[in-house]
C-alpha positions as CSV (number, residue, x, y, z in Angstrom):
1,X,-25.3,-79.8,-4.0
2,X,-26.7,-76.6,-5.5
3,X,-28.0,-76.3,-9.1
4,X,-25.0,-74.1,-9.9
5,X,-22.6,-76.7,-8.6
6,X,-24.3,-79.4,-10.7
7,X,-24.2,-77.1,-13.8
8,X,-20.5,-76.3,-13.3
9,X,-19.5,-79.9,-12.7
10,X,-21.4,-80.9,-15.9
11,X,-19.9,-78.1,-17.9
12,X,-16.3,-79.0,-16.7
13,X,-16.9,-82.7,-17.5
14,X,-18.4,-82.0,-21.0
15,X,-15.4,-79.7,-21.8
16,X,-13.1,-82.5,-20.6
17,X,-11.1,-80.1,-18.4
18,X,-8.6,-82.0,-16.3
19,X,-9.2,-80.8,-12.8
20,X,-5.9,-82.1,-11.6
21,X,-3.9,-80.1,-14.2
22,X,-1.6,-77.6,-12.5
23,X,-0.9,-74.0,-13.6
24,X,1.3,-71.3,-12.2
25,X,0.6,-67.7,-11.2
26,X,3.7,-65.6,-10.6
27,X,3.5,-62.6,-8.4
28,X,6.2,-60.1,-7.5
29,X,7.7,-62.3,-4.8
30,X,6.2,-65.8,-5.2
31,X,5.2,-68.5,-7.6
32,X,1.8,-70.0,-6.8
33,X,0.8,-73.4,-8.1
34,X,-2.9,-74.2,-8.5
35,X,-5.0,-76.9,-10.0
36,X,-8.3,-76.4,-11.7
37,X,-10.1,-78.4,-9.0
38,X,-9.1,-75.8,-6.4
39,X,-10.4,-73.0,-8.5
40,X,-13.7,-74.8,-9.2
41,X,-14.2,-75.5,-5.5
42,X,-13.5,-71.8,-4.7
43,X,-16.1,-70.7,-7.2
44,X,-18.6,-73.0,-5.6
45,X,-18.0,-71.2,-2.3
46,X,-18.8,-67.7,-3.7
47,X,-22.1,-65.9,-3.2
48,X,-25.0,-66.7,-5.5
49,X,-24.5,-63.2,-7.1
50,X,-20.9,-64.0,-7.9
51,X,-21.8,-67.4,-9.2
52,X,-24.3,-65.9,-11.6
53,X,-21.7,-63.5,-12.9
54,X,-19.2,-66.4,-13.3
55,X,-21.8,-68.6,-15.1
56,X,-22.7,-65.8,-17.5
57,X,-19.0,-65.2,-18.4
58,X,-18.4,-69.0,-18.9
59,X,-21.5,-69.3,-21.1
60,X,-20.4,-66.2,-23.1
61,X,-16.9,-67.6,-23.5
62,X,-18.2,-71.0,-24.5
63,X,-20.5,-69.4,-27.1
64,X,-17.4,-67.9,-28.8
65,X,-15.6,-71.2,-28.5
66,X,-13.0,-69.8,-26.0
67,X,-11.1,-72.0,-23.7
68,X,-12.5,-71.3,-20.2
69,X,-9.3,-72.5,-18.6
70,X,-7.9,-69.1,-19.3
71,X,-10.8,-67.6,-17.4
72,X,-10.3,-70.0,-14.5
73,X,-6.7,-68.9,-14.3
74,X,-7.9,-65.3,-14.3
75,X,-10.2,-66.1,-11.4
76,X,-7.4,-67.8,-9.5
77,X,-5.4,-64.6,-9.4
78,X,-8.0,-63.3,-6.9
79,X,-7.0,-66.3,-4.7
80,X,-3.3,-65.3,-4.6
């Protein structure tokens, strides 16, 4: 497990984000159902450069007390 993976897992746990919680993304012709666990695992599979960008954004959002679940849903749109 990489340092990024450990950091992300710790962050998710500390923010008490339910990885099994489902959310929907509607596209023109389809309804896609994801859970946060799927998005987190996809993030872990990205390149170190992308992980750095994602971490920076999560830290920035957290600094401003924003709910990062909105950001995770935004990232899931790339998976559609």
